[in-house]
C-alpha positions in Angstrom: 109.1 84.2 122.0 106.7 83.1 124.8 105.2 80.2 126.2 101.3 77.8 126.0 101.4 73.1 127.6 90.0 79.7 111.4 85.6 84.3 109.7 85.9 86.1 106.5 86.9 90.1 106.4 86.9 92.1 102.9 89.2 94.4 104.8 91.8 95.3 102.0 95.9 94.9 102.7 96.5 97.8 100.7 94.6 100.6 99.2 92.2 100.3 95.9 91.0 97.0 94.6 91.4 94.5 92.5 88.7 93.4 90.1 89.1 90.5 88.0 86.9 87.2 86.6 88.1 84.2 87.5 86.5 80.9 86.0 88.2 78.2 88.0 88.4 74.7 87.9 89.2 71.8 90.5 91.5 68.9 90.0 89.4 66.3 91.0 87.7 64.7 87.7 84.4 66.2 86.9 84.3 69.1 89.3 84.6 72.2 88.0 83.8 75.4 89.9 82.9 79.3 88.4 84.3 81.6 91.0 83.7 85.6 91.1 85.8 87.6 92.8 87.8 87.4 95.3 87.8 83.4 94.6 84.3 83.1 96.3 81.9 80.7 94.0 79.3 81.7 91.9 76.4 80.7 89.7 78.5 81.6 86.5 81.6 83.3 86.4 81.4 87.1 86.7 82.7 90.3 84.4 83.3 93.0 86.8 83.8 96.4 84.8 86.1 99.3 85.6 83.7 103.1 85.4 86.1 105.6 83.5 88.3 105.6 80.4 91.1 103.0 81.9 88.8 100.2 81.8 90.0 98.7 79.0 93.9 98.7 80.4 95.3 95.6 82.8 94.0 97.4 86.6 97.2 97.0 89.1 96.7 98.4 92.1 99.0 100.4 93.8 99.6 101.2 97.4 102.4 103.1 99.6 102.5 99.6 101.4 103.3 97.5 98.0 101.6 96.8 94.5 99.0 94.1 93.9 99.2 92.3 90.5 96.0 91.7 88.4 94.3 88.4 88.5 94.2 86.8 85.4 90.9 85.3 84.1 90.4 82.0 83.3 92.3 79.4 85.5 92.7 75.3 85.2 94.6 72.6 87.1 94.5 69.1 88.0 95.8 67.8 91.5 98.6 67.1 91.6 100.3 70.2 90.8 103.6 71.7 91.2 106.0 74.0 90.9 110.0 74.2 91.7 110.8 74.8 94.8 112.1 78.3 94.8 108.5 78.5 93.6 106.9 77.5 96.6 107.1 79.8 99.4 106.1 83.5 99.7 108.0 85.9 97.0 107.9 89.2 98.9 106.4 91.4 101.5 103.2 93.4 100.3 102.1 95.1 103.4 104.0 95.2 106.9 102.6 97.1 109.7 104.0 96.7 112.8 102.2 96.4 116.4 103.9 98.0 120.0 107.3 95.9 120.8 107.8 94.7 117.2 111.6 95.2 115.7 113.2 91.9 115.9 113.5 90.4 112.3 113.5 92.2 108.4 110.9 91.9 105.9 113.4 89.7 104.0 113.1 87.1 106.6 109.7 85.4 105.5 110.9 84.9 102.0 111.5 81.9 100.4 112.1 78.4 102.9 112.2 78.3 106.5 114.4 77.9 108.8 113.3 76.4 112.1 115.6 74.8 114.8 113.2 72.3 115.9 111.6 71.6 119.3 113.5 73.5 122.0 115.2 76.3 120.0 112.9 79.1 118.7 114.3 80.3 115.2 115.5 83.6 114.7 115.4 83.5 110.6 112.0 85.6 111.4 110.1 88.9 111.1 108.4 89.5 114.8 105.3 91.8 114.3 104.5 93.1 117.7 101.0 93.5 119.5 98.0 93.1 117.3 100.7 93.6 114.2 100.0 92.3 110.3 101.6 91.4 107.7 100.8 90.5 103.7 102.9 87.9 101.8 102.3 87.4 98.2 103.8 83.8 97.3 105.5 82.5 94.3 102.9 80.4 92.6 98.8 80.6 93.5 98.0 77.6 96.0 95.1 75.9 95.3 93.4 73.4 96.7 93.8 69.5 96.7 93.3 67.1 99.2 94.7 67.3 102.6 96.3 70.6 103.2 97.3 73.3 101.1 99.8 76.0 102.9 102.3 75.9 106.1 102.8 78.6 108.2 105.6 78.6 110.5 106.4 80.4 113.2 109.0 79.8 116.2 107.8 77.8 118.7 109.4 75.7 121.4 109.4 73.5 124.3 110.7 73.8 127.6 110.1 70.4 129.2 106.4 69.9 128.7 105.4 73.4 128.5 105.0 75.0 125.0 105.9 78.6 124.3 103.0 80.0 121.7 102.6 83.5 120.0 99.2 83.1 118.3 98.2 84.2 114.8 95.1 84.7 112.8 95.9 83.3 109.0 93.9 84.6 106.3 93.9 83.8 102.2 92.8 85.7 99.3 93.1 85.6 95.8 93.8 89.1 94.3 94.7 90.8 98.0 91.2 92.4 98.7 89.0 90.2 99.7 90.0 88.2 102.4 89.1 84.7 104.1 90.3 84.1 107.8 90.8 80.7 109.3 88.4 80.3 112.6 91.3 80.3 114.8 90.3 79.2 119.0 93.1 81.6 120.1 90.9 81.2 124.2 91.2 78.0 123.6 93.7 75.0 125.2 96.4 73.9 123.3 97.2 73.4 120.5 94.8 76.1 119.6 92.7 74.5 117.1 93.2 76.4 113.3 95.7 79.4 114.8 99.4 80.0 113.2 101.9 79.7 115.4 101.3 76.4 117.4 103.9 73.6 115.5 107.0 73.0 116.1 109.6 74.1 112.9 111.3 71.1 111.9 112.1 72.2 108.4 115.5 74.0 108.2 116.8 72.0 111.2 116.9 69.0 109.3 118.0 69.7 105.5 117.1 66.5 104.2 112.9 67.1 105.6 111.1 68.2 103.1 109.8 71.7 104.0 106.5 71.6 101.9 105.6 68.4 103.4 103.1 69.2 105.4 103.4 65.6 107.4 107.2 66.5 108.3 108.4 70.1 108.0 106.1 71.1 111.0 104.7 74.4 111.3 100.7 74.9 110.8 99.3 73.0 108.1 95.9 75.1 106.6 93.2 73.5 104.2 91.8 75.8 101.7 88.3 74.3 101.4 87.8 74.7 105.4 86.9 78.7 104.4 85.4 77.6 100.8 87.7 78.8 98.0 90.3 77.2 95.5 93.3 78.9 94.8 95.1 82.2 96.3 97.7 84.0 95.9 98.5 86.3 99.6 98.2 85.0 103.0 97.8 87.4 106.1 98.5 86.5 109.5 97.4 88.8 112.5 98.9 89.0 115.8 96.4 87.9 118.5 98.2 89.6 121.6 98.1 85.6 122.9 100.8 84.6 124.4 101.5 81.9 127.5 104.8 84.0 128.6 105.9 87.1 128.5 106.4 89.4 125.5 108.9 91.3 125.3 110.2 94.1 123.4 111.5 94.0 120.3 110.1 90.4 119.8 106.6 90.9 120.9 104.0 89.0 118.9 104.0 86.8 116.3 107.5 85.5 114.6 106.9 84.7 110.7 109.7 82.4 109.7 108.1 81.1 106.1 104.8 80.6 104.4 105.0 77.6 101.8 102.7 76.0 99.3 102.0 72.0 100.2 103.9 70.1 97.8 101.7 69.0 94.7 99.5 72.3 95.6 101.0 74.8 93.9 99.9 76.7 90.4 102.9 78.6 88.3 101.1 81.7 87.2 101.7 82.7 83.4 
């Protein structure tokens, strides 16, 4: 790790496309939203048709970096909505594109709950992205927009006196793995770099009694889906921004991802 004192894109994590109809009802009483492709609001739920002889078969996109599952049609939930803790975190890495200086850690490190070490030590159970590297993870359940933060991204910043070592990442979310919504990130501004990942100390793991899915105590960086105008997501992408306030030495250059969690009461089990 190294030391500091959300643009929407249509880039696919894997080759191919996932086309699905999504009609989603928010948990807030009386509020119903019909979502189109990628969780984007539309006046009516829209059907997407795939041309060719396979158009009636379930759609699954396959690529060398992983497999994106079909997004089912109509989904409803009421807030709060929750799942067992083992479903409250990332379940697998869909795509990992290491940048220069990566090499520390393994993809398995980002699956499940965070293993932070608090304020004075950066956790070592991480996957280093390298300069400009990126990773896409799939959540074990869908994160849904309820009141307050919906997702928590855990990195491994730490402090030396009043100095906070940070390596910043841009966080984006997607329902289908194709259409992405990026949280505006003030990477060039002053600490604490509003909207960026890689800023908040990680207390979950260092203190076993802490709820790793409670953004008020777990640490990490919390994100509200309402800030990017979506109601439900399944995939989270982090891209290293090559912004640090310290040395960037291989094999641990760049954003060090520990875990991605769904805030308690903001998770929806998939059928």
